[in-house]
BATIBA-824063 format. One record per atom (N, C-alpha, C): residue in three letters; x, y, z. Coordinates in Angstrom, 3 decimals. Atoms other than C-alpha are relative to their C-alpha. Layout:
# residues N
<sefi Ala	px X	py Y	pz Z>
...
END
This chain:
# residues 88
<sefi Met	px -0.689	py 0.538	pz 1.172>
<sefi Met	px 62.917	py 84.392	pz 96.448>
<sefi Met	px 1.032	py -1.054	pz 0.469>
<sefi Pro	px -0.895	py 1.035	pz -0.476>
<sefi Pro	px 64.937	py 81.091	pz 96.797>
<sefi Pro	px 1.453	py 0.459	pz -0.378>
<sefi His	px -1.388	py -0.165	pz 0.412>
<sefi His	px 68.688	py 81.189	pz 96.762>
<sefi His	px 0.404	py -0.593	pz -1.274>
<sefi Lys	px -0.505	py 0.635	pz 1.135>
<sefi Lys	px 70.405	py 80.594	pz 93.570>
<sefi Lys	px 1.491	py -0.274	pz 0.216>
<sefi Ile	px -1.349	py 0.560	pz -0.264>
<sefi Ile	px 73.674	py 78.610	pz 93.676>
<sefi Ile	px 0.688	py -0.425	pz -1.188>
<sefi Leu	px -0.822	py 0.484	pz 1.126>
<sefi Leu	px 76.420	py 78.165	pz 91.056>
<sefi Leu	px 1.071	py -0.994	pz 0.664>
<sefi Phe	px -0.831	py 0.989	pz -0.695>
<sefi Phe	px 78.196	py 74.907	pz 91.972>
<sefi Phe	px 1.249	py -0.242	pz -0.927>
<sefi Asp	px -1.196	py 0.478	pz 0.645>
<sefi Asp	px 81.719	py 73.888	pz 91.003>
<sefi Asp	px -0.417	py -1.535	pz -0.574>
<sefi Pro	px 0.423	py 1.308	pz 0.561>
<sefi Pro	px 81.432	py 70.808	pz 88.646>
<sefi Pro	px 0.354	py -1.273	pz 0.817>
<sefi Arg	px -0.402	py 1.247	pz -0.810>
<sefi Arg	px 83.144	py 68.469	pz 91.185>
<sefi Arg	px -1.053	py -0.375	pz 1.115>
<sefi Val	px 1.197	py 0.267	pz -1.093>
<sefi Val	px 80.086	py 68.832	pz 93.663>
<sefi Val	px -0.753	py -1.050	pz -0.425>
<sefi Lys	px 0.894	py 1.009	pz 0.463>
<sefi Lys	px 78.124	py 66.418	pz 91.545>
<sefi Lys	px 0.638	py -1.307	pz 0.541>
<sefi Glu	px -0.662	py 1.241	pz -0.408>
<sefi Glu	px 80.647	py 63.606	pz 92.421>
<sefi Glu	px 0.229	py 0.114	pz 1.596>
<sefi Leu	px -0.531	py -0.038	pz -1.366>
<sefi Leu	px 82.061	py 64.791	pz 95.811>
<sefi Leu	px -1.040	py 0.385	pz 1.028>
<sefi Leu	px 1.013	py -0.426	pz -0.960>
<sefi Leu	px 79.000	py 66.244	pz 97.558>
<sefi Leu	px -1.351	py 0.053	pz -0.505>
<sefi Pro	px 1.333	py -0.008	pz 0.729>
<sefi Pro	px 75.830	py 65.243	pz 95.728>
<sefi Pro	px -1.204	py 0.532	pz 0.954>
<sefi Glu	px 1.067	py -0.577	pz -0.813>
<sefi Glu	px 73.748	py 66.143	pz 98.866>
<sefi Glu	px -0.190	py 1.318	pz 0.014>
<sefi Ala	px 0.227	py -1.477	pz 0.063>
<sefi Ala	px 74.431	py 69.813	pz 98.400>
<sefi Ala	px -1.015	py 0.299	pz -1.121>
<sefi Leu	px 0.938	py -0.291	pz 1.099>
<sefi Leu	px 72.502	py 69.549	pz 95.091>
<sefi Leu	px -1.350	py -0.249	pz 0.418>
<sefi Glu	px 1.354	py 0.368	pz -0.532>
<sefi Glu	px 69.622	py 67.932	pz 96.887>
<sefi Glu	px -0.493	py 1.071	pz 0.842>
<sefi Asp	px 0.194	py -1.193	pz -0.925>
<sefi Asp	px 69.819	py 70.719	pz 99.557>
<sefi Asp	px -0.498	py 1.201	pz -0.713>
<sefi Ala	px 0.344	py -1.128	pz 0.796>
<sefi Ala	px 69.576	py 73.255	pz 96.818>
<sefi Ala	px -1.319	py 0.114	pz -0.589>
<sefi Lys	px 1.312	py 0.069	pz 0.557>
<sefi Lys	px 66.219	py 72.109	pz 95.726>
<sefi Lys	px -0.263	py 0.430	pz -1.354>
<sefi Gly	px 0.203	py -0.380	pz 1.325>
<sefi Gly	px 66.793	py 72.679	pz 92.087>
<sefi Gly	px 0.325	py 1.446	pz -0.274>
<sefi His	px -0.305	py -1.565	pz 0.236>
<sefi His	px 67.814	py 76.397	pz 92.442>
<sefi His	px 1.506	py 0.062	pz -0.158>
<sefi Tyr	px -1.482	py 0.025	pz 0.287>
<sefi Tyr	px 71.375	py 75.640	pz 91.119>
<sefi Tyr	px 0.275	py -0.198	pz -1.477>
<sefi Arg	px -0.534	py 0.433	pz 1.270>
<sefi Arg	px 73.366	py 75.332	pz 88.086>
<sefi Arg	px 1.589	py -0.357	pz 0.266>
<sefi Ile	px -1.408	py 0.514	pz -0.037>
<sefi Ile	px 76.775	py 73.715	pz 87.482>
<sefi Ile	px 0.850	py 0.733	pz -0.989>
<sefi Leu	px -0.929	py -0.725	pz 0.795>
<sefi Leu	px 79.666	py 75.694	pz 86.254>
<sefi Leu	px 0.757	py -1.059	pz -0.954>
<sefi Pro	px -0.737	py 0.901	pz 0.789>
<sefi Pro	px 81.573	py 74.087	pz 83.177>
<sefi Pro	px 1.308	py -0.410	pz 0.686>
<sefi Gln	px -1.223	py 0.570	pz -0.633>
<sefi Gln	px 84.604	py 71.846	pz 84.146>
<sefi Gln	px 1.195	py 0.919	pz -0.224>
<sefi Glu	px -1.194	py -0.910	pz 0.207>
<sefi Glu	px 87.091	py 74.445	pz 82.663>
<sefi Glu	px -0.007	py 1.178	pz 0.927>
<sefi Tyr	px 0.078	py -1.187	pz -0.932>
<sefi Tyr	px 85.899	py 77.001	pz 85.200>
<sefi Tyr	px -0.132	py -0.423	pz 1.446>
<sefi Ala	px -0.175	py 0.480	pz -1.506>
<sefi Ala	px 86.395	py 74.884	pz 88.413>
<sefi Ala	px 1.074	py 0.887	pz 0.649>
<sefi Thr	px -0.953	py -0.704	pz -0.704>
<sefi Thr	px 88.278	py 76.795	pz 91.071>
<sefi Thr	px -0.137	py -0.307	pz 1.524>
<sefi Pro	px 0.008	py 0.230	pz -1.353>
<sefi Pro	px 89.195	py 76.567	pz 94.746>
<sefi Pro	px -0.553	py 1.212	pz 0.796>
<sefi Gly	px 0.496	py -1.217	pz -0.685>
<sefi Gly	px 87.393	py 79.784	pz 95.491>
<sefi Gly	px -1.577	py -0.125	pz 0.071>
<sefi Leu	px 1.577	py -0.050	pz -0.166>
<sefi Leu	px 83.729	py 80.587	pz 96.604>
<sefi Leu	px -0.247	py 1.449	pz 0.229>
<sefi Val	px 0.436	py -1.302	pz -0.272>
<sefi Val	px 81.932	py 83.823	pz 96.638>
<sefi Val	px -1.474	py 0.034	pz 0.394>
<sefi Asp	px 1.195	py -0.197	pz -0.422>
<sefi Asp	px 78.850	py 84.662	pz 98.638>
<sefi Asp	px -0.431	py 1.355	pz 0.062>
<sefi Ile	px 0.507	py -1.512	pz 0.201>
<sefi Ile	px 76.772	py 87.745	pz 97.955>
<sefi Ile	px -1.350	py -0.035	pz 0.720>
<sefi Phe	px 1.376	py -0.145	pz -0.694>
<sefi Phe	px 74.035	py 88.866	pz 100.331>
<sefi Phe	px -0.032	py 1.399	pz 0.499>
<sefi Gly	px 0.186	py -1.382	pz -0.424>
<sefi Gly	px 72.711	py 92.371	pz 101.088>
<sefi Gly	px 1.070	py 0.858	pz -0.678>
<sefi Asp	px -1.143	py -0.898	pz 0.461>
<sefi Asp	px 75.574	py 94.839	pz 100.819>
<sefi Asp	px 1.283	py -0.673	pz 0.159>
<sefi Tyr	px -1.206	py 0.701	pz -0.275>
<sefi Tyr	px 78.103	py 92.104	pz 101.441>
<sefi Tyr	px 0.479	py -0.949	pz -1.031>
<sefi Val	px -0.691	py 0.940	pz 0.884>
<sefi Val	px 80.542	py 90.164	pz 99.269>
<sefi Val	px 0.984	py -0.741	pz 0.762>
<sefi Val	px -0.951	py 0.809	pz -0.773>
<sefi Val	px 82.346	py 87.285	pz 101.055>
<sefi Val	px 0.777	py -0.960	pz -1.017>
<sefi Thr	px -0.762	py 0.889	pz 0.873>
<sefi Thr	px 85.166	py 85.534	pz 99.208>
<sefi Thr	px 0.762	py -0.876	pz 0.851>
<sefi Phe	px -0.764	py 1.104	pz -0.664>
<sefi Phe	px 86.677	py 82.328	pz 100.325>
<sefi Phe	px 1.051	py -0.498	pz -1.003>
<sefi Val	px -1.055	py 0.451	pz 0.897>
<sefi Val	px 89.977	py 81.169	pz 98.840>
<sefi Val	px 0.694	py -1.236	pz 0.674>
<sefi Ser	px -0.470	py 1.417	pz -0.456>
<sefi Ser	px 91.419	py 77.559	pz 99.223>
<sefi Ser	px -0.923	py -0.698	pz 0.869>
<sefi Ile	px 1.053	py 0.782	pz -0.752>
<sefi Ile	px 88.234	py 76.067	pz 100.237>
<sefi Ile	px -0.143	py -1.345	pz -0.804>
<sefi Gly	px 0.230	py 1.197	pz 0.624>
<sefi Gly	px 87.648	py 72.425	pz 99.490>
<sefi Gly	px -1.532	py -0.316	pz -0.223>
<sefi Ile	px 1.379	py 0.435	pz 0.237>
<sefi Ile	px 84.453	py 70.606	pz 98.274>
<sefi Ile	px -0.480	py -0.652	pz 1.328>
<sefi Gly	px 0.562	py 0.527	pz -1.328>
<sefi Gly	px 82.505	py 70.139	pz 101.570>
<sefi Gly	px 0.809	py 0.179	pz 1.220>
<sefi Asn	px -0.741	py -0.273	pz -1.065>
<sefi Asn	px 85.098	py 71.404	pz 103.814>
<sefi Asn	px 0.769	py 1.363	pz 0.008>
<sefi Val	px -0.851	py -1.204	pz -0.007>
<sefi Val	px 87.029	py 74.472	pz 104.942>
<sefi Val	px 1.328	py -0.365	pz 0.692>
<sefi Gly	px -1.291	py 0.571	pz -0.654>
<sefi Gly	px 90.685	py 73.633	pz 105.566>
<sefi Gly	px 0.622	py 1.063	pz 0.869>
<sefi Glu	px -0.743	py -0.921	pz -0.833>
<sefi Glu	px 93.181	py 75.307	pz 107.857>
<sefi Glu	px 0.578	py 1.220	pz -0.747>
<sefi Glu	px -0.688	py -1.004	pz 0.816>
<sefi Glu	px 94.704	py 77.438	pz 104.967>
<sefi Glu	px -1.058	py 0.904	pz -0.704>
<sefi Val	px 0.995	py -0.808	pz 0.774>
<sefi Val	px 91.478	py 79.143	pz 103.849>
<sefi Val	px 0.175	py 1.482	pz 0.386>
<sefi Thr	px -0.148	py -1.437	pz -0.059>
<sefi Thr	px 91.608	py 82.889	pz 103.366>
<sefi Thr	px -1.457	py 0.568	pz -0.235>
<sefi Ile	px 1.226	py -0.638	pz 0.199>
<sefi Ile	px 88.367	py 84.893	pz 103.742>
<sefi Ile	px 0.051	py 1.530	pz -0.056>
<sefi Phe	px 0.039	py -1.461	pz 0.141>
<sefi Phe	px 87.753	py 88.418	pz 102.534>
<sefi Phe	px -1.500	py 0.427	pz 0.248>
<sefi Val	px 1.325	py -0.507	pz -0.217>
<sefi Val	px 84.477	py 90.286	pz 103.780>
<sefi Val	px -0.008	py 1.416	pz -0.315>
<sefi Met	px 0.015	py -1.361	pz 0.528>
<sefi Met	px 83.652	py 93.437	pz 101.878>
<sefi Met	px -1.484	py 0.428	pz 0.246>
<sefi Lys	px 1.359	py -0.589	pz -0.061>
<sefi Lys	px 80.593	py 95.580	pz 102.662>
<sefi Lys	px 0.015	py 1.334	pz -0.767>
<sefi Asn	px -0.026	py -1.098	pz 0.815>
<sefi Asn	px 79.873	py 98.024	pz 99.903>
<sefi Asn	px -1.260	py -0.257	pz -0.989>
<sefi Lys	px 1.312	py 0.294	pz 0.763>
<sefi Lys	px 76.393	py 98.376	pz 98.207>
<sefi Lys	px 0.292	py -0.074	pz -1.552>
<sefi Glu	px -0.384	py -0.017	pz 1.448>
<sefi Glu	px 77.856	py 99.223	pz 94.711>
<sefi Glu	px 0.681	py -1.249	pz -0.376>
<sefi Leu	px -0.692	py 1.245	pz 0.272>
<sefi Leu	px 80.275	py 96.242	pz 94.874>
<sefi Leu	px -0.926	py -1.221	pz 0.074>
<sefi Ala	px 0.852	py 1.148	pz -0.050>
<sefi Ala	px 77.558	py 93.879	pz 95.970>
<sefi Ala	px -0.857	py -0.050	pz -1.177>
<sefi Glu	px 0.887	py -0.120	pz 1.220>
<sefi Glu	px 75.291	py 95.068	pz 93.170>
<sefi Glu	px 0.732	py -0.499	pz -1.266>
<sefi Ser	px -0.795	py 0.337	pz 1.120>
<sefi Ser	px 78.184	py 94.562	pz 90.657>
<sefi Ser	px 0.141	py -1.494	pz 0.003>
<sefi Tyr	px -0.154	py 1.450	pz -0.152>
<sefi Tyr	px 78.784	py 91.030	pz 91.940>
<sefi Tyr	px -1.334	py -0.711	pz -0.346>
<sefi Lys	px 1.261	py 0.708	pz 0.343>
<sefi Lys	px 75.100	py 90.223	pz 91.661>
<sefi Lys	px -0.294	py 0.024	pz -1.600>
<sefi Thr	px 0.211	py 0.017	pz 1.423>
<sefi Thr	px 75.032	py 91.405	pz 88.093>
<sefi Thr	px 0.915	py -1.010	pz -0.734>
<sefi Trp	px -0.854	py 0.937	pz 0.573>
<sefi Trp	px 78.080	py 89.281	pz 87.232>
<sefi Trp	px -0.601	py -1.363	pz 0.240>
<sefi Phe	px 0.711	py 1.378	pz -0.338>
<sefi Phe	px 76.412	py 86.264	pz 89.034>
<sefi Phe	px -1.096	py -0.315	pz -0.916>
<sefi Asn	px 1.145	py 0.256	pz 0.898>
<sefi Asn	px 73.295	py 86.671	pz 87.027>
<sefi Asn	px 0.387	py -0.238	pz -1.406>
<sefi Phe	px -0.416	py 0.307	pz 1.318>
<sefi Phe	px 75.248	py 86.772	pz 83.753>
<sefi Phe	px 0.585	py -1.337	pz -0.068>
<sefi Ile	px -0.446	py 1.417	pz -0.062>
<sefi Ile	px 76.997	py 83.504	pz 84.718>
<sefi Ile	px -1.035	py -0.944	pz 0.085>
<sefi Trp	px 1.269	py 0.914	pz -0.247>
<sefi Trp	px 73.710	py 81.959	pz 85.848>
<sefi Trp	px -0.687	py -0.141	pz -1.296>
<sefi Asp	px 0.823	py -0.009	pz 1.315>
<sefi Asp	px 72.099	py 82.870	pz 82.444>
<sefi Asp	px 0.798	py -0.801	pz -1.054>
<sefi His	px -0.863	py 0.765	pz 0.906>
<sefi His	px 74.963	py 81.118	pz 80.742>
<sefi His	px 0.438	py -1.452	pz 0.336>
<sefi Cys	px -0.247	py 1.348	pz -0.418>
<sefi Cys	px 75.177	py 77.971	pz 82.692>
<sefi Cys	px -1.216	py -0.961	pz -0.294>
<sefi Lys	px 1.011	py 0.873	pz 0.247>
<sefi Lys	px 73.237	py 74.858	pz 81.854>
<sefi Lys	px -0.864	py -0.272	pz 1.315>
<sefi Lys	px 0.828	py 0.269	pz -1.118>
<sefi Lys	px 70.152	py 74.015	pz 83.975>
<sefi Lys	px 0.244	py -1.561	pz 0.353>
END
């Protein structure tokens, strides 16, 4: 199954090559939900990045790595809800 990515709306302007690399398996969050955070969910892991820029990781970034099956499944459920409510 291809990865699904929810992009910050600023990616369209600041990093359009990321959209091309996603090969159509992405959606764009509405502008009012733009944030400086990023969440990656894989297996039993949830990795949260705070203070990350579009296309770069600055010196002030904070990263949380959590390994918990139930937590990862919860995040996947929330991700799918958001995915279903974002425009294609």
